[in-house]
C-alpha positions, 0 to 999 in steps of 0.5 A: 728635064727642067724640074729645078729652076735656075734659081733653085740650082743657084741657091743650092750651089751657093749654100754648098760653096759657102758651107765648104762642100766643094772646098777640098777639090776647089771645083764645081761638079761638071755640067752633066753631073749638075744637070743629072742631079737637078734634073734640069736643063743645061741652060738653067745650070749655066745661068746659075753658074753665071750668077755665082760668077757674077757674085765672085764665088766661082770662075770658069777656066777653059779646060779645067771647069768651074773653079771656086774662089777662096772665100772668107767673111772678109772677101765676101764684103767686096763687090766684083770687078772684072776686066783687064788690069792695067796701070795709072800711066796707060789709063792716062796716056792722053793726060800727059801725067808725070808719074813716078813711084817711090817704094817707102817700105818693103819686107817679107813677113808672116801673116799673124791673126791681126793681119789675117783678119785684115787681108783674108790671108791664112795665118802662117803664110809668108807675104811681101808687105810693100808700101808705095807712094804714087807721085803724079805731077809732083803731088804725092797722090796715092799710097798703095799698101800691098800684101802679096802671097809670097808662095804664089808670087815668089821673087818680088823685089823692091826694084820690081815694086818700083816698076810694075809688080803686075808686069812681073807677075804676068810676064815673068811668073806667067801668073794668070789673074782670074778675078779682082774684087774691089771695094771703094770707101772713105776712111779717116787719114792715118798717121802714115797717110799724113806722112806720105800724102799731100793731104793738105787740110783733108782728114780723110782718104779715099780707099780702094781695097782690092783682092785678086785671085789666080785662075786656081781660085787662090787669093794672091794679093790684098791692096789698099790704095789710099788717095787724096779724096778731092783730087783723084777718081776711081779709074785713076787708081787701078794700079800695076 
């Protein structure tokens, strides 16, 4: 026992995951099988799986084992962020913010090659394409550009989008959110940003890009949150 180290197990499993070895079942082999295969300790196997989880490649689900998260070249650019998902209002309860949401676009579209490259969704699946402006203390501060997989999140409407999509997903659909990956960057302001946000003299926007996975490892959301760069910080942009 203990022939293969944690690092060897981790690197081998990572290579297999990225090569698609386990993609059909979307699961890693159970712990006992990995211990036998690698002639290693349970500790080393668990540590390897923890490292894979920390990189956003897998997620442990009680009663179901270790689930593989869907991955593409796009999703692998993201840093992993775990934690309770919440909304702007609850994050700022002590700041007495006047917070409103305006839905400026809502439609269901089919993912084409261009949208697939952007969002990592497969070509041909239906998605809800939503644009929402977050108005904070009277300022058009944040533009959310959302895409939700309509097969995994059915029934979203413009009325739901105005209130809280995540509340609907968790309360009505009982969707279990496993992992959210986020990447924060600065982008040149687009024509849409200039139309919808109070950018003033800013010619760029902060952009928090998020992708979310359910507990079966399936990606159900891609969102870009564009915000006025000199007025709002990262924590204020976790959205519902």
